[in-house]
C-alpha positions as CSV (number, residue, x, y, z in Angstrom):
1,M,-22.0,-4.1,56.1
2,P,-20.9,-3.2,52.7
3,E,-17.6,-4.3,51.3
4,K,-14.8,-1.5,51.2
5,I,-14.0,0.1,47.9
6,I,-10.6,-0.2,46.9
7,K,-9.0,2.8,45.1
8,D,-5.3,1.6,45.4
9,L,-3.4,0.9,42.1
10,N,-0.7,-0.5,44.1
11,H,-3.2,-3.0,45.7
12,K,-1.4,-6.6,45.7
13,L,-3.8,-8.2,43.5
14,M,-3.8,-5.5,40.7
15,Y,-2.1,-6.5,37.4
16,P,1.2,-4.2,37.4
17,R,1.3,-3.5,34.0
18,F,-2.3,-2.3,33.8
19,A,-1.8,-0.3,36.9
20,N,0.9,1.4,35.5
21,R,-0.8,2.5,32.2
22,F,-3.9,3.6,34.1
23,Q,-1.9,5.8,36.5
24,L,0.1,7.3,33.6
25,A,-2.8,7.8,31.5
26,I,-4.4,9.8,34.4
27,K,-1.1,11.9,35.3
28,F,-0.8,12.9,31.6
29,A,-4.7,13.7,31.5
30,N,-4.7,15.8,35.0
31,D,-1.4,17.3,33.8
32,Y,-2.2,18.5,30.5
33,Y,-6.0,18.8,30.3
34,F,-7.8,18.3,33.3
35,H,-5.8,20.1,36.0
36,G,-5.9,17.4,38.5
37,R,-10.0,16.7,38.1
38,V,-9.7,13.0,37.0
39,R,-9.9,10.8,40.1
40,I,-9.9,7.0,40.5
41,S,-13.2,5.8,41.8
42,E,-12.4,2.0,42.0
43,T,-9.6,-0.2,41.1
44,F,-9.5,-3.9,42.6
45,R,-12.9,-5.6,43.6
46,T,-13.5,-8.4,45.9
47,M,-16.2,-11.0,44.7
48,K,-18.2,-9.7,47.7
49,R,-18.1,-6.2,46.4
50,Q,-19.0,-7.3,43.0
51,E,-21.9,-9.4,44.1
52,E,-23.2,-6.2,46.2
53,L,-22.8,-3.8,42.8
54,Y,-24.8,-6.6,40.9
55,A,-27.5,-6.8,43.2
56,K,-28.0,-3.1,42.9
57,G,-31.2,-2.6,40.8
58,R,-32.1,-6.0,40.9
59,T,-32.8,-6.4,44.6
60,N,-34.1,-2.8,44.9
61,K,-36.2,-1.8,42.0
62,K,-36.0,2.0,42.6
63,A,-32.1,1.7,42.2
64,R,-30.5,1.5,38.8
65,V,-28.3,-1.6,37.4
66,V,-25.0,-0.7,37.9
67,T,-22.9,-3.8,36.4
68,K,-23.9,-6.6,34.1
69,A,-21.0,-8.7,35.6
70,K,-21.5,-11.3,38.3
71,A,-18.7,-11.9,41.0
72,G,-15.8,-13.5,38.9
73,Q,-17.0,-12.0,35.7
74,S,-15.7,-8.4,35.9
75,L,-12.0,-7.7,35.3
76,H,-12.1,-5.8,38.3
77,N,-11.9,-9.0,40.2
78,L,-8.7,-10.1,38.4
79,G,-7.2,-6.6,39.0
80,C,-7.2,-5.8,35.4
81,A,-9.7,-3.1,35.5
82,A,-10.4,0.3,37.2
83,D,-12.8,3.4,37.3
84,L,-12.4,6.9,37.3
85,F,-14.4,9.9,37.2
86,I,-14.1,13.7,36.4
87,L,-14.9,16.6,38.8
88,T,-16.4,19.8,37.4
89,H,-14.2,23.0,38.1
90,D,-16.3,23.5,41.4
91,G,-15.6,20.0,42.4
92,K,-18.9,18.0,41.7
93,Y,-19.1,14.8,39.9
94,Q,-18.7,15.6,36.0
95,E,-21.7,13.9,34.2
96,K,-21.3,15.5,30.8
97,L,-20.3,13.3,28.1
98,P,-17.9,15.5,26.2
99,E,-15.2,15.5,28.8
100,Y,-15.5,11.9,29.2
101,K,-15.0,11.4,25.3
102,Q,-12.0,13.9,25.4
103,L,-10.5,11.6,28.2
104,A,-11.4,8.4,26.5
105,G,-9.0,9.7,23.4
106,I,-6.1,9.9,26.1
107,M,-6.6,6.3,27.6
108,V,-6.7,4.8,24.4
109,Q,-3.4,6.3,23.6
110,F,-2.1,4.7,26.5
111,G,-3.4,1.3,25.6
112,L,-6.2,0.9,27.4
113,K,-9.9,0.1,26.4
114,H,-13.5,0.4,27.7
115,I,-16.0,-2.1,26.7
116,R,-18.8,0.4,25.6
117,A,-19.3,3.7,25.0
118,A,-22.0,3.9,27.9
119,D,-19.3,3.1,30.5
120,Y,-16.9,5.7,30.1
121,P,-15.7,5.3,33.6
122,H,-14.5,1.8,33.2
123,W,-11.0,0.9,31.7
124,E,-9.3,-2.4,31.3
125,I,-6.1,-4.0,30.1
126,P,-6.9,-5.2,26.3
127,T,-6.3,-8.8,25.9
128,R,-6.9,-11.9,23.4
129,F,-7.7,-13.8,26.6
130,D,-11.2,-14.2,28.0
131,L,-10.0,-13.9,31.6
132,P,-13.0,-14.4,33.4
133,E,-13.0,-17.9,31.7
134,L,-9.3,-18.6,32.7
135,Y,-10.2,-17.7,36.1
136,K,-13.2,-20.3,36.3
137,K,-10.7,-22.9,34.7
138,Y,-8.2,-22.3,37.4
139,K,-10.7,-22.4,40.0
140,A,-11.9,-25.7,38.7
141,E,-8.4,-27.0,38.9
142,G,-8.6,-26.4,42.7
143,M,-6.3,-23.3,42.6
144,K,-6.8,-20.7,45.5
145,H,-8.5,-17.3,44.5
146,E,-5.4,-15.2,44.9
147,D,-3.3,-18.0,42.9
148,C,-5.8,-17.7,40.3
149,I,-5.3,-14.3,39.9
150,L,-1.3,-14.2,40.0
151,R,-1.6,-17.0,37.4
152,I,-3.5,-14.9,35.1
153,H,-1.1,-12.0,35.6
154,S,1.8,-14.2,34.7
155,K,-0.2,-15.3,31.4
156,L,-0.9,-11.5,30.6
157,D,3.0,-10.9,31.1
158,K,3.7,-13.5,28.4
159,E,1.2,-12.0,26.0
160,Y,2.6,-8.4,27.0
161,I,6.3,-9.6,26.0
162,I,5.0,-11.4,22.6
163,F,2.6,-8.4,21.5
164,N,4.2,-5.2,22.7
165,S,7.4,-3.6,21.6
166,F,7.0,-0.7,23.7
167,D,7.6,-1.1,27.5
168,W,5.2,1.2,29.4
169,E,7.6,1.1,32.4
170,D,10.3,2.7,30.6
171,A,8.0,5.7,30.0
172,Q,8.3,6.7,33.4
173,S,12.1,7.4,33.5
């Protein structure tokens, strides 16, 4: 049975500062440009779900490859990435690039990044750390999966305090 898709930005393993930025960016985009047409397609991803996605297009040659990241290599697995999509005005999935480029301009203004131009739906937290490598290191030290993720979030919080002068949580009030 396929693993459940998680769309909740408040999931216990989502990095709160990322989730907050992502949520604010989508709200802004929907309120001022897209009139409610931007939606979340996936947030936190279990290792099993990542394995399922990685297998697509590799085990069934008729399907297209949907990710280059194996389990543990995706920032979705660490609560630091999310995917979105845009609906057309008649409620269908938007595939036209110009609207995704417009949305990208908004997402970047909220301090988010995507890894390559061909993957506009994917957004993640910018960081100087190689988060999958940190995860691998913590796992090798014998830490449990959830503890590894929370330790990464703690490390990101320290980086956030050092490198950011604007607090996104204050932007909500």
